[in-house]
C-alpha positions as CSV (number, residue, x, y, z in Angstrom):
1,M,41.2,66.4,-10.1
2,A,40.6,70.0,-9.0
3,G,43.3,72.6,-9.8
4,G,45.8,73.7,-7.3
5,T,48.1,76.6,-6.5
6,V,51.3,76.5,-8.5
7,L,54.3,78.8,-7.7
8,V,56.3,79.4,-10.9
9,V,59.8,80.7,-10.3
10,D,61.8,81.9,-13.3
11,D,63.9,85.1,-14.0
12,E,62.7,85.1,-17.6
13,E,59.4,87.0,-17.8
14,K,58.3,85.3,-21.0
15,M,58.7,81.8,-19.4
16,C,56.6,82.9,-16.4
17,E,53.8,84.2,-18.7
18,F,53.9,81.0,-20.8
19,L,53.6,78.7,-17.8
20,Q,50.9,80.8,-16.3
21,L,48.9,80.6,-19.5
22,V,49.3,76.9,-19.9
23,L,48.6,75.9,-16.3
24,A,45.7,78.3,-15.9
25,Q,44.0,76.5,-18.7
26,D,44.0,73.4,-16.5
27,G,42.3,75.3,-13.7
28,H,45.4,76.0,-11.6
29,Q,46.0,79.2,-9.8
30,V,49.4,80.4,-10.8
31,V,51.7,82.7,-8.7
32,C,54.8,84.0,-10.4
33,A,58.1,84.9,-8.8
34,S,60.7,86.5,-11.0
35,S,63.6,85.7,-8.7
36,G,64.8,83.2,-6.1
37,E,64.5,85.9,-3.5
38,R,60.9,86.5,-4.3
39,A,60.2,82.8,-4.3
40,L,61.6,82.4,-0.8
41,E,59.2,85.2,0.4
42,E,56.3,83.3,-1.1
43,I,57.3,80.0,0.4
44,R,57.8,81.6,3.9
45,S,54.6,83.6,3.7
46,G,52.5,80.7,5.1
47,D,50.2,80.6,2.1
48,D,49.1,77.3,0.7
49,I,51.3,76.3,-2.3
50,D,50.5,72.9,-3.9
51,V,53.3,72.6,-6.4
52,I,56.5,74.6,-7.1
53,V,57.9,74.8,-10.6
54,T,61.3,76.5,-10.5
55,D,64.2,77.2,-12.9
56,L,67.5,75.9,-11.6
57,M,69.8,78.5,-13.1
58,M,68.9,82.0,-11.9
59,P,71.1,85.0,-10.8
60,G,71.4,85.4,-7.0
61,I,69.4,82.7,-5.3
62,G,69.1,79.7,-7.6
63,G,66.6,76.9,-8.0
64,M,68.5,74.6,-5.7
65,E,68.2,77.1,-2.8
66,V,64.5,77.4,-3.6
67,L,64.2,73.6,-3.5
68,E,66.0,73.4,-0.1
69,E,63.8,76.1,1.5
70,A,60.7,74.4,0.1
71,K,61.7,71.1,1.7
72,R,62.1,72.9,5.1
73,S,59.0,75.1,5.0
74,L,56.6,73.1,2.8
75,P,57.7,69.4,3.1
76,D,54.5,68.1,1.5
77,T,54.8,70.4,-1.5
78,P,56.4,68.7,-4.6
79,V,59.0,70.7,-6.5
80,V,59.6,70.4,-10.2
81,V,62.9,71.9,-11.5
82,I,63.5,73.3,-15.0
83,T,67.0,73.4,-16.4
84,G,68.3,74.5,-19.8
85,Y,71.3,72.3,-19.2
86,S,69.9,68.9,-19.6
87,T,72.8,67.0,-18.1
88,V,72.4,63.9,-16.0
89,Q,74.4,65.5,-13.2
90,N,71.9,68.4,-12.8
91,A,69.0,66.0,-12.7
92,V,70.7,63.7,-10.2
93,E,71.6,66.6,-7.9
94,A,68.1,67.9,-8.0
95,M,66.5,64.6,-7.3
96,K,68.9,63.9,-4.5
97,A,67.9,67.2,-2.9
98,G,64.3,66.1,-2.9
99,A,62.9,67.4,-6.3
100,F,59.8,65.5,-7.4
101,D,60.8,65.6,-11.1
102,Y,62.7,67.8,-13.6
103,L,62.0,69.2,-17.0
104,P,64.8,69.9,-19.5
105,K,64.4,72.9,-21.8
106,P,62.9,73.0,-24.3
107,F,59.8,71.1,-23.2
108,K,56.4,70.5,-24.6
109,V,53.2,71.9,-23.2
110,D,51.8,68.4,-22.5
111,E,55.0,67.6,-20.6
112,V,54.4,70.5,-18.2
113,R,50.7,69.7,-17.8
114,L,51.5,66.0,-17.0
115,V,54.3,66.6,-14.5
116,V,52.2,69.2,-12.6
117,K,49.2,66.8,-12.6
118,K,51.4,64.0,-11.2
119,A,52.9,66.4,-8.6
120,L,49.4,67.4,-7.4
121,E,48.5,63.7,-7.1
122,R,51.6,63.1,-5.0
123,R,50.7,66.0,-2.7
124,E,47.2,64.8,-2.3
125,I,48.4,61.4,-1.3
126,A,51.0,62.9,1.1
127,L,48.3,65.1,2.8
128,E,45.9,62.1,3.0
129,N,48.6,60.0,4.6
130,R,49.3,62.7,7.1
131,R,45.6,63.1,7.9
132,L,45.2,59.4,8.4
133,R,48.3,59.2,10.7
134,R,46.9,62.1,12.7
135,E,43.6,60.4,13.1
136,L,45.2,57.1,14.1
137,Q,47.3,58.9,16.6
138,S,44.2,60.7,17.8
139,I,42.4,57.4,18.3
140,R,45.4,56.0,20.2
141,E,45.9,59.0,22.4
142,R,42.3,59.9,23.0
143,S,41.8,56.3,24.1
144,S,44.1,57.2,26.9
145,D,42.5,58.9,29.9
146,I,41.1,62.0,28.4
147,I,37.4,61.0,28.6
148,G,34.4,63.1,29.2
149,A,30.9,63.3,27.8
150,S,29.8,66.0,30.2
151,E,29.2,69.5,28.8
152,K,32.0,70.9,31.0
153,M,34.5,68.5,29.5
154,Q,33.2,69.0,26.0
155,A,33.7,72.8,26.5
156,V,37.3,72.0,27.5
157,F,37.8,69.9,24.3
158,R,36.4,72.6,22.1
159,L,38.7,75.2,23.7
160,V,41.7,72.9,23.3
161,E,41.0,72.4,19.6
162,K,40.8,76.2,19.2
163,V,44.1,77.1,21.0
164,A,46.1,74.1,19.8
165,R,46.8,75.6,16.3
166,T,48.1,78.8,17.8
167,D,51.4,79.5,19.6
168,A,49.7,81.3,22.5
169,T,50.8,80.5,26.0
170,V,48.2,78.4,27.8
171,L,47.5,78.3,31.6
172,I,45.7,75.1,32.7
173,R,44.0,75.4,36.1
174,G,42.4,72.7,38.1
175,E,42.6,70.7,41.3
176,S,45.3,68.0,41.7
177,G,44.4,64.9,39.8
178,T,42.1,66.5,37.2
179,G,44.4,65.6,34.3
180,K,46.2,68.9,33.6
181,D,49.2,67.1,32.1
182,L,47.0,65.1,29.8
183,I,45.4,68.3,28.5
184,A,48.8,69.9,27.9
185,R,49.8,66.8,25.9
186,E,46.6,67.0,23.9
187,I,47.2,70.7,23.0
188,H,50.7,69.7,21.8
189,R,49.3,66.7,19.9
190,Q,46.8,68.8,18.0
191,S,49.3,71.7,17.3
192,L,51.6,72.4,14.4
193,R,54.5,71.4,16.7
194,A,53.2,67.9,17.1
195,A,56.1,66.3,15.3
196,K,58.6,68.1,17.6
197,P,59.3,67.2,21.3
198,F,57.0,67.6,24.2
199,V,59.0,68.2,27.4
200,S,57.4,68.2,30.8
201,I,58.7,69.1,34.2
202,N,57.1,69.4,37.7
203,C,58.3,72.7,39.1
204,A,57.4,71.7,42.6
205,A,59.6,68.6,42.6
206,L,62.9,70.4,42.3
207,P,64.7,73.0,44.4
208,E,65.2,76.4,42.8
209,T,68.9,76.0,41.8
210,L,68.3,72.6,40.2
211,L,65.1,73.7,38.5
212,E,66.9,76.7,36.8
213,S,69.6,74.3,35.6
214,E,67.0,71.8,34.3
215,L,65.2,74.5,32.4
216,F,68.0,76.6,31.0
217,G,71.0,74.2,31.1
218,H,74.4,74.9,32.7
219,A,78.1,75.2,31.9
220,R,80.7,72.8,33.1
221,G,81.8,73.8,36.6
222,A,78.8,76.2,37.1
223,F,78.2,74.5,40.5
224,T,79.2,71.5,42.5
225,G,78.3,68.4,40.6
226,A,78.3,70.2,37.2
227,V,80.9,67.9,35.7
228,S,79.9,68.6,32.1
229,T,77.9,71.1,30.1
230,K,74.2,70.3,30.0
231,R,71.5,71.4,27.6
232,G,68.3,72.6,29.3
233,L,64.8,71.4,28.7
234,F,64.0,74.5,26.6
235,E,66.9,73.5,24.2
236,E,65.8,69.9,24.2
237,A,62.3,71.0,23.1
238,E,63.4,73.1,20.2
239,G,60.5,73.6,17.9
240,G,58.2,71.8,20.3
241,T,56.4,72.4,23.5
242,V,57.5,72.8,27.1
243,F,55.0,72.0,29.9
244,L,55.7,73.6,33.3
245,D,53.5,71.9,35.9
246,E,52.9,73.5,39.2
247,I,54.1,76.9,38.1
248,G,52.7,78.4,41.3
249,D,55.6,76.8,43.3
250,V,58.4,78.6,41.4
251,S,60.5,81.0,43.4
252,L,60.3,84.8,42.7
253,A,63.9,84.9,41.5
254,L,63.2,82.2,38.9
255,Q,59.9,83.8,38.0
256,A,61.8,86.8,36.8
257,K,63.9,84.7,34.5
258,L,60.9,82.9,33.2
259,L,59.2,86.2,32.4
260,R,62.2,87.3,30.4
261,F,62.3,84.1,28.5
262,L,58.5,84.3,27.7
263,Q,59.0,87.8,26.4
264,S,62.0,87.2,24.2
265,K,62.5,83.4,24.0
266,E,66.1,84.2,25.1
267,Y,68.0,82.8,28.1
268,I,71.4,82.2,29.6
269,R,72.7,78.9,30.8
270,V,73.7,78.8,34.4
271,G,77.4,79.7,34.6
272,E,77.5,81.3,31.1
273,T,77.2,84.9,29.9
274,S,76.2,84.3,26.3
275,V,72.5,84.7,25.3
276,R,70.8,81.8,23.6
277,R,67.5,81.7,21.7
278,V,65.1,78.9,21.2
279,D,61.7,78.4,19.5
280,V,59.3,76.6,21.9
281,R,55.7,76.9,23.0
282,V,55.1,77.1,26.7
283,I,52.1,75.6,28.5
284,V,51.9,75.9,32.3
285,A,49.6,74.5,34.9
286,T,48.8,75.0,38.6
287,N,46.4,74.0,41.3
288,K,47.2,77.1,43.3
289,D,45.1,80.3,43.5
290,L,47.5,82.6,41.6
291,E,45.5,85.7,42.3
292,E,45.8,85.1,46.1
293,A,49.5,84.3,45.7
294,I,49.9,87.7,43.9
295,E,48.3,89.5,46.9
296,R,50.6,87.7,49.3
297,G,53.6,88.7,47.2
298,D,54.5,85.1,46.3
299,F,53.8,85.4,42.6
300,R,54.7,88.2,40.1
301,R,51.8,90.0,38.7
302,D,53.5,90.7,35.4
303,L,54.3,87.0,35.0
304,Y,50.7,86.1,35.7
305,Y,49.5,88.4,32.9
306,R,52.1,86.9,30.5
307,L,51.0,83.4,31.4
308,N,47.2,84.1,31.5
309,V,46.8,84.5,27.7
310,I,44.4,81.6,27.4
311,T,43.2,79.8,30.4
312,V,41.7,76.3,30.4
313,H,39.8,75.4,33.6
314,L,39.5,71.7,34.3
315,P,36.5,70.9,36.5
316,P,36.9,68.5,39.4
317,L,35.3,65.1,39.1
318,R,32.5,65.9,41.5
319,E,31.3,68.6,39.1
320,R,31.0,66.2,36.2
321,R,29.6,63.1,37.8
322,E,28.1,61.8,34.5
323,D,31.7,61.1,33.4
324,I,32.4,58.8,36.4
325,P,30.9,55.7,34.8
326,L,32.7,56.3,31.5
327,L,36.0,56.8,33.3
328,A,35.5,53.8,35.6
329,K,34.7,51.5,32.8
330,H,37.7,52.7,30.8
331,F,40.1,52.1,33.7
332,A,38.5,48.7,34.3
333,R,39.2,47.7,30.7
334,K,42.7,49.1,30.9
335,Y,43.7,47.2,34.0
336,A,41.8,44.1,33.1
337,A,43.8,43.9,29.8
338,S,47.1,44.4,31.6
339,L,46.2,41.6,34.1
340,L,44.9,39.3,31.3
341,K,41.4,39.3,32.8
342,G,38.1,39.0,30.9
343,P,35.6,41.8,30.5
344,I,35.0,43.6,33.8
345,T,31.5,44.8,35.0
346,F,30.3,46.8,38.0
347,S,27.6,45.9,40.4
348,P,24.8,48.5,40.5
349,E,25.7,49.3,44.1
350,A,29.3,49.8,43.2
351,M,28.7,52.1,40.3
352,A,26.1,54.1,42.2
353,A,28.6,54.5,45.1
354,L,31.4,55.6,42.7
355,T,29.0,58.1,41.1
356,A,28.0,59.6,44.5
357,Y,31.5,59.8,46.0
358,D,33.1,63.3,45.8
359,W,36.6,62.1,44.7
360,P,38.8,64.7,46.4
361,G,41.8,63.2,44.4
362,N,39.7,63.5,41.2
363,V,40.5,61.3,38.2
364,R,43.8,60.0,39.6
365,E,42.0,58.8,42.8
366,L,39.3,57.1,40.7
367,E,41.9,55.3,38.5
368,N,43.7,54.1,41.6
369,A,40.5,52.8,43.1
370,V,39.5,51.0,40.0
371,E,42.9,49.4,39.6
372,R,42.8,48.2,43.2
373,A,39.3,46.7,42.6
374,V,40.3,44.9,39.4
375,V,43.4,43.4,41.2
376,L,41.4,42.3,44.3
377,A,38.2,41.2,42.7
378,E,37.6,37.4,42.7
379,G,35.4,37.4,39.6
380,N,34.8,39.8,36.7
381,E,32.2,41.9,38.5
382,L,33.4,44.6,40.8
383,S,31.3,45.0,44.0
384,L,31.3,47.8,46.5
385,E,33.5,45.6,48.8
386,D,36.3,45.7,46.2
387,F,36.7,49.4,46.6
388,P,38.3,51.3,49.5
389,E,36.1,51.5,52.7
390,E,36.2,55.3,52.5
391,I,33.8,55.2,49.5
392,A,31.2,53.1,51.3
393,R,31.6,55.1,54.5
394,K,31.0,58.4,52.7
395,V,28.0,56.9,51.0
396,A,26.5,55.9,54.4
397,E,27.3,59.4,55.8
398,R,25.4,61.0,52.9
399,S,22.5,58.7,53.4
400,A,22.4,59.3,57.2
401,E,22.6,63.1,56.6
402,G,19.6,62.9,54.3
403,A,17.6,60.6,56.7
404,A,18.2,63.2,59.4
405,G,16.5,65.9,57.4
406,G,19.6,67.9,56.8
407,T,21.4,67.4,60.1
408,T,24.9,66.1,59.6
409,V,25.2,62.7,61.2
410,T,28.4,60.6,60.9
411,V,28.5,56.8,60.7
412,D,30.0,56.6,64.1
413,A,27.1,58.5,65.6
414,I,24.3,56.5,64.0
415,D,24.5,53.5,66.3
416,G,21.1,51.9,65.5
417,L,21.1,52.5,61.7
418,K,22.1,49.4,59.8
419,F,24.4,49.7,56.9
420,D,21.9,48.1,54.4
421,E,19.3,50.7,55.5
422,A,21.7,53.5,55.0
423,V,22.7,52.3,51.5
424,A,19.0,51.8,50.5
425,S,18.2,55.3,51.6
426,Y,21.2,56.6,49.7
427,K,20.1,54.7,46.6
428,R,16.6,56.2,46.7
429,E,18.1,59.7,47.0
430,L,20.6,59.1,44.2
431,I,17.9,57.7,41.8
432,A,15.6,60.6,42.6
433,R,18.3,63.2,41.9
434,A,19.2,61.4,38.6
435,L,15.6,61.4,37.5
436,E,15.3,65.0,38.3
437,K,18.4,65.8,36.2
438,A,17.0,63.7,33.4
439,G,13.6,65.4,33.5
440,G,11.9,62.2,34.6
441,V,13.3,60.1,31.7
442,Q,14.4,56.8,33.1
443,A,16.7,56.0,30.1
444,R,18.6,59.2,30.6
445,A,18.7,58.7,34.4
446,A,20.1,55.2,33.9
447,E,22.8,56.7,31.6
448,I,23.8,59.3,34.2
449,L,24.1,56.5,36.8
450,G,26.0,54.2,34.5
451,L,23.2,51.6,34.6
452,K,21.1,49.7,32.1
453,R,17.5,51.0,32.0
454,T,16.2,47.6,33.0
455,T,18.6,47.5,36.0
456,L,17.4,50.9,37.1
457,N,13.8,49.9,36.7
458,E,14.3,46.7,38.8
459,M,16.2,48.7,41.5
460,M,13.4,51.2,41.7
461,K,10.9,48.4,42.2
462,R,12.9,46.8,45.0
463,L,13.2,50.2,46.7
464,G,9.5,50.9,46.5
465,M,9.9,53.7,43.9
466,T,7.5,53.7,40.9
467,G,7.9,55.6,37.6
468,G,9.5,59.0,37.9
469,G,7.6,60.0,40.9
470,A,10.5,60.0,43.3
471,R,10.9,63.5,44.6
472,R,14.0,65.3,45.7
473,R,14.2,66.5,49.2
474,P,15.4,70.1,49.7
475,D,18.5,69.0,51.5
476,A,19.6,66.4,49.0
477,N,22.9,67.2,47.3
478,I,24.2,63.9,46.0
479,L,24.4,64.9,42.4
480,D,24.9,68.6,42.8
481,G,27.5,70.2,40.5
């Protein structure tokens, strides 16, 4: 196997030189520390260290303390201890503390080479297991509701991947129902804090006094009902991530306290005077226009700049319509499984209507609509009638608007226009726009609409459309965005 980076810790210069010479012959990069203090600096530096070989008995900080720090800071790095006192007790204590192996002085060259080789193999296995667990978790969690093949969502995923490994504060912006909480969880899941807690709170759901107590904790008797001391969410999330949803609804007084916390990671429990400190990452989200709130005096400008280190903008569903079929099918599978139903399909009319609808409630509204349809459907195909009437009504309004040459006409005002005629007109418009987006390629247009190519072809024949010749009217806006 390829050589690794080995940290050798020994207060005897000759021993360091000897180990460096021996291990370098096997292709290892050797870093020497002549004291326990220097070893701790190397361990805490953040540099990759594959194996640590440390003497147990050193003046000042000894090998046991080096071992303990290594287990805290580099849990996947094996530690081999060397002792000139080859007693069973020393070996037992070192192994109990987490040492991979030990070497009693004097030792042979081959013994050093063999134990370092085995330690590197152990580390490789540990890292591989960690990687596999991470991938498995990724499959499980990304099979949740974070779905999007559109370029806008792919850009979001790329940004999430970049910022996740940092500790920077992230501001997630988007309309209600776009999945801001899911993106916050995904950032935490991909971060170095993934093994620590993820704590979420909706700032709009609690009054100011209760919200402060929830965040920072309180002392017993701090207010009516505080019958015992309570740890705040920041304390509960030690080492992890705190997600503050709807940050735009926080009062100015609490905004000032949040600003101080973000600047110093220090806070005071309600009813106490002592300052506490905690290590957490903060992610916030809002559907409000914070810039407008600043102008009105409802949001602190300095807090805005502190939060706005990295901003993730989540597009509304109407701006990524090509994701609607993917999401709809995902939710159908999800709820069909929970209801012990067989595979669920969508009628062409239903999928076309879902794709055309603007979804003011975004992904949350789509999920609710699909759940309702799965529950109500008699068979395993979801038809337009299984969805809320609002969707079909909006479809008809769109079609009537197009038929009127750009003049807005509501369903109530059409009188003579039959529903089937309105839907047919709408289908022609939808297909034309999909073909335009797809550059006339029917296979791509079918993918955009969530249809099979053969289904699209048959539908075009029934509607009197041939090839890719359907043209977009200047007023058509069904797939805009």
